[in-house]
N, C-alpha and C positions, 0 to 999 in steps of 0.2 A: 888534344889534351885538355883544352878548354871545355869542350863539350864533355870530355870524360869527368873532369872536376865538378862541372854544373850538374851532371847526371848523379855523381856521388852525392853531391851537397842535398840535391832535392829528394833523392831517393832515401837516403838515409834520414836526412831531415824532415822528409814527409812522414817517415814512420814515427819520428819523435813528435813531429806536430800531431799526427792523429793520435797518438796515445795521450798528448796533452789535451786535445780537443775533447776526447772522452771524459778528462777530468773537467774541462770547462762546460761540456754538455751535463756534467753532474750538477753543476752551479746553476744551469739554467733550470733543470728539473727541480732545484731547491728554491728558484725565485718565487713560485706561488707559496710555497711553504714559508719562506721569509717574509713574504708579503702579509701573511696572517699574523705574524710577530709584531708588526708595526714598525714604525719609524725608530723607536726607542730600541727594540730588539734588534734590528739590523744594526743600528748604531753599536749597540754593545757586541755583537759579533764582530764587525769590522775594527772596533777599537782593540778587542782581545787579539785579533788575528795580527794586528800590527805589532803589540807587545809580544807574542810569541815568535814572529819573524825575527824581532831584535834579539831577543833571548838565544834563538837559535844560531845566529851568526856568533854570539858569546862563546857559547859551548863548543862551536867548530873551531874556533880560534884559527881560522884561515887554512886549517888542515885539509879542507876539501880541495883546494888550490893544489897544495902539494901532493896529496894522494893523486891527483890527475897528472900533473906535470911531470913528475919523476918517474912514472912509468914508462916514459919514452926514454930515458937515460938507462934503463935496466933491462939487459938483453935475456937473462935467465929467470925461470919460473921460481927458484929458490930465493933469488933476491927480491922479486917482486912480493912473494910471500912473506919474507921479512918486513917489507914495508908495511903490507896489510896488517899483519900482527902486531907491529909497533904501534900504529896510528889507532887501531880499534881498541886495545887495552887501554892505551893512554886516555882515550876519549871516554871509555867506561868509567875509569876512576875519576878523571876531571869533571864529568857530567854529574856524578853522584856528589861530589864536593859542592858543585855549584848549586845543586838543589838543595842541599843541607843549608847553605850559606843564606839562600833566599827565605827558607823558613824562618830565619831569625830576622834578616833585614826587610823582606818584602813588606810587613805591615807598616813600617815607617816610611818606605818608597811610595807606596801605592797612591797615598792621599795626593801626591804631586804628579803622578803620572796618569792614574785613572781615578779621578775624583769621585765619580759615581759608582765605582767598582771596588768592593772590599778585596784584599788580598787573599783571605780565606773566605769560600774554597776556590774560587773562580782563577784567581791570579796564581795560586799554587798548581792548579791543575794545568794551566797555561804553561808553566815553568817546567813541569814534568814531561808534558808533550814535546816541547822545544828540545829537552834533552835526548829524548828518545828517537826523534824524528831525524837527528843527524845520521843516523845509521842506514834507513832506506835512502837517504841523499847520497851516501858513500857508494852504496851498491850500484845506484844508477850512474854515478860517474864512472864507476869501475867498467860497466857495459859500454859507456859512450867512448872511453878511452881505447878499449879493444874493438871498437867499429862493430859493435853486435846489437843493431837496432831492434831486431825481432825479439830476442830475450828481454830487451829494454821494454818493449812494448807490452810484452805479457806480464812482465812485474807491474809496471806502472799501471796498467789495465786493471789488475787484480787489485792493486792498493786502492784505486779510484772506486771500485764497485764496493770493496769492503768498507771503505769509509762513508759512501753515500747510503749503504743499507742501515749502518749502524747509526747515523745521524737522523735517518727517518724514524728509526725504532725510537731513539730517545726524545725527539721532538713530538712526534704524532702517537707513537705507541704508549710510552711511559708519560706523555704531556708534560715534559720537563721544560718547554718554551725556549727562550734564547740560551738560557744556561745549559740546557740539554745539548746543543752544539758544542760547548766547550768539553763537557763530559764525555760526549761521544768521541771528540778527537783524542782525548786522552786513552780511552778505551782501544781506539784503533791504533794509536801509537805503540801501545805495549805489544800488540800482535805483530806489527810491522817491523819493529826493532828486533823481536826475537827470529823472525823470518830472515831478516837481511843479515843477521850476525851468522846465522846457520849456512846461509847461501855463500857468504864470503869465506867461511871455514878458517878463520885465523888459527895460528898455531898456538901452542902453548907459551908460558911466560920464558921458557928458555930460548924462544926465538926473537924475543923482545930486545931491540938493540938501541942503547942510548946515543950512538953515533947517528943512526937514522933518525931518531927522534930530534936531536938537535938540528939535523939538516932540514927536516921537514918543518920545524918551528922557526927556523932561520928564514925560510921562504914563506911560511904559512903567516906568521905574526904581522909582518908588514902589510899582508893582505887584510888583516883583521879591521884596521880603520878604514880601509877601503871598502870593505863588505859593510861594516856599519854605517859608513857615510852614504854609500849606495842605497841601503836599506832605508836611511833617513827620507831619501826622495820618495820612498814607497808609504812611510807610515807617517811623516809628519803632517801631511795634509788633513788626515783624519783627526789626529791629535789636536791640531790647531783649531779646525772646524768645531770640534766638540768644546773647546775652551772658549771660542770667541763666539759661536753661532748656536751651540747647543746640540744635543744628541740627535734630535730629529733632522737636523740639517746634514748631520754626519751620516745618518740612514739614507737619505736622497742622494747625497753624493756618492756613497758606497755603492747604491744599485746601479748608477751610470759608470761607475769606475769600473765595476765587475764586468760590464758588458764591454766597455772600451779595452779592458785588459786583454782581450784576445789578441791584439796586436802585439803586446808585451809578450804574451805566451809564444806566439809564432816566432817572434825575434829571438827569444830565448832558446827555443828548441832548434831552430836552424843553427843558431850559433854553438849548440851541443854537437852538431855535425861539422860545422865549418872550422872550428878550433883545431881539432886533430887532423883535419885535412891541411890546414895552413901549416901547422908545425911539421907534419910529416913531408909534405912538398918542399918546404925550405930545407929541411935537414937532408933530404935526399938528393938535393942539388947543390949543397955546400961545396962539394970538391969539383964541381962541373966547371965547364969554362964560363967566363963572363957573359957571354951571349947566351948560352943554355940556361944559366941561373936567371938572368933577366927575363927571359921567355918564360920561364916557369912562374916567377914572381908575377908578372902581369897576367898570367891566366888565373891564379889563385885570387888576384885581387879583382879580376872581372867576375869571378864566381861570387865574391863578396857583394860586388854592385848587384848582381842578380838576386842575392839574398835581400838585400833593403828593398830593391824593386818589389819583391814578392810580399814583403811585409806592407809596403805602400798599397798594394792593390787591396790587401786585407784591411787596412785602415779606411779606404774608400767604401768598400763593402759594408763596414760597421756603421760608417756615417750615413749609408744610404737606408738601412733598415732599422736603426736604433730606436726611432721614435715611434714607428708601428710597432715593433716587438714589444715595447714597454707598455704599449696601450692594452695589450693583451693580458696584463696582470690584473688581479681584481683589486677593485678600489682605484682611488685617484692620488695617493699618497707619492707614487713615484712618476706621475705624468711629466714632470719637468726634468726628470733625471737623464733625459736625452741630450741635454745641453752639455752635459760634461764629456759626451762621447768623442766629437771631433778634436778637441785639443788633446786629451788623453790618448787617443789614436795616434795622432800625430807625434807625441811623445814617445810612443812605441816606435815609430819609425826612427825617430833620432836615436833611441836606445839601439836598434839594429845597427845604424852607422857606428855608433860607439863600439860595437862588438868587433866590427871589421877593422877599425882604426886600431883599437886596443891590442890586436893580435900581435903587432910587432913588439909590444912591451911584454906580452906574456912570453913571447918566444925569448926575448933577451933577459935571461933571469937576474943579470946584474942589474937591470934597472926595474925590477918588479915594484920597488916602492913608489915608482912615479904613479903607479894607480891610485895610491891613497892621495896624492895631491890632486888628481883630477876628481876624484870622488867627495873628498873633503870640501874643496871648493865649490863643487856643485851642490853639496847639501847645504852649506852656509848660503849660497844663492837662493836654494829653494825656501829656506827659513824666513830668509829676508822678504822675498817676493811673496810669501803666504802673509807675513805680518803687515806688509803694505797693501796687498790686494784684498784680503778678506774684510779688513774694515773699510777699505776704499769703495768696494763694490757692495758691501753688505750682502754677500751672496757666496755660496760654496764654489761659484765658477771661478772665483779668484784663486782657489786652490788648483784647479784643472790648469789654468793658465800658467801658474807657478810651476807645475810639474813640468809643463811643455819648455818652459825657459830653463829650468834646471837641466833637463835632458840634452837639451841644445847646447848648453855649456859644457856639459860632460862630453858630448860629442866632438866639439871644437877642441876641448884639452887633448882627447885621446888622438885626434889627428895631429896637433903640434907635437906633443911628447912623443908619440909613436914614431913619427918620422925623424925625430931625434935620436930615438933608440935603436930602430932598424928600419931604415927608409926602404919603402917599397913603392914600384910605379903605378900610383891609380890614375885612371882616366878622368881628368878633373871636369871637362866639358861634359862628359855623360852625368857625372855626378850632380853638376849644377842644374842641367836641364831636368834631371829626375826630381830634385828638390822643388823646383819651380812648379812642376805639374802636380805633385803632391799636395803643395801648400795652396795652389789654386783650385783643385779640386775639392779638397776639404772645406776651404772657404765658401765656395760656391754651394755646398750641400747644407752648410750651416745656415746660410742665409736663406735658402729655399725652405728648410724646415721652420725658420723663425717667421716668414711671411706668408706661406700659403696654409690656409685652413683646411681646404678641400683635400680629403684623403686621396682621390683618384688623380687630381691634377698634380698634388704634390709628390706623390710616388712617380708618376710618369716623368716628371721634370728631373726628379733626382736620379732616375735610371738613366735618363739621356745625359745628364752632366756627369754622371759617374762613369759612364761608358766612354765618353769623350776623354775624360781625363785618364781613365785606365789605359786606353789606346794610346794617347800621347806618351804616356809614363813608359810603357813597354818599347815604344819605339825611341825615345830618348836614351834608354839603357841599352840599345841595341839588340834587344829580344825580338826576333821574328814570330809571327803567328806560327809558323811551321816549326818552330823549335820548342814551342810550350808543351806539346804531348809528349815530347821525348826527354824533357828535363829530368824525370824521375823515372828510373827503371830498377826493377828488382834484380837484375843481373849484375847491378853495380853495388849491391850490398853484400857484405859477408854474412852468410847465413850460418851462424854457430849455434850449437845446442846450448840449451840452458845447462850450467854446471850442477 
């Protein structure tokens, strides 16, 4: 069963990761385009992305969590359709109201949040995009809950290609510069929202249920402060860098952060496979004997350690190649962005561990509010660390280390409260050894990049150090070389057709 769970995790998670890698590849395609926009242009894009992400969570009101979790408690298609209809039409109405409110309040708020960017038109376009992109997110969550990675990959791949083409048209074709990125996002969001609602196919208002809405909001609204606080960990760094060090420093940081965020992306996509596997495994063994129940929990926890190990290997690969990859960009504006990569990549590993530990809270619906405690505390730590480290270092590197500190605190909080909510048996010795080798490997790679100027010598040393750390990491997690090739297999995926 351990191998089966691991195979399912990496087979389904691998498809999610590949689809997100396509999205990340589109970012790499855009890097030379963004480089032409200069530091201020990249800073503008990064800043408005943070604002849009914040608004997106406000619009969603935590209902993406209820949309996902309550599917496992509904056994009939009619009941699931009622859930979908209720959530979709409520979000359509509340999203429209939210945009109208921002039309009046936005000009007064913008000077405090984005002092260099007026609300009209870029702030308004960002608000509209955020409201519309809730619906593609819901459709993706639907496919994940139904364990349908192939339709998920088709949809997200199409979403990525559409968005990339539109951005290139607006920036290069229409020569709109950095504002063209925001305009292109809005144009794409209109199309994607329409397609998503069509594919979900909600029923009419006669299928709308006030009882279901109350149940969903009761679960979702406690997730809202959790989601917003979690987003703070992603956006506060760029906002504070902009205010303390300026838009150019924000641009340099954003370039390195985008590269390092591959580890965050892999952690997130693997969690999209791990979360339903965890819930289904625990539910299937609720009525089993204590021995069988414990054995099943050990195996799903071991699959979680394998997930974190995979993210750790990705973090090491990013640290190996980041400096050389950034050297390929035109100009020298972003030559120092590589320094952001190791700490932010390590933060991605901490996030993966948080996902594993927090499943106990997600499963135990009575304790879902504990996620908010964790993320709010982590957000406050992030803000405080940024306010201390940015002036102290005089560099955007302070924000990178603040991100790592914050994600680590979030991981520890999930471990503590998760075990209090629904205790599961983790193999702690393997966890500690894995953490050591990830930290040692990233530290060694950072030092090699800092002290070796010769490209050939530096790259050879980094490859050797990364290989040693990666091998030790796999061994400490109990993963043998013979198992790596069989972790993901298409036979472990549910191959459903697109609805």
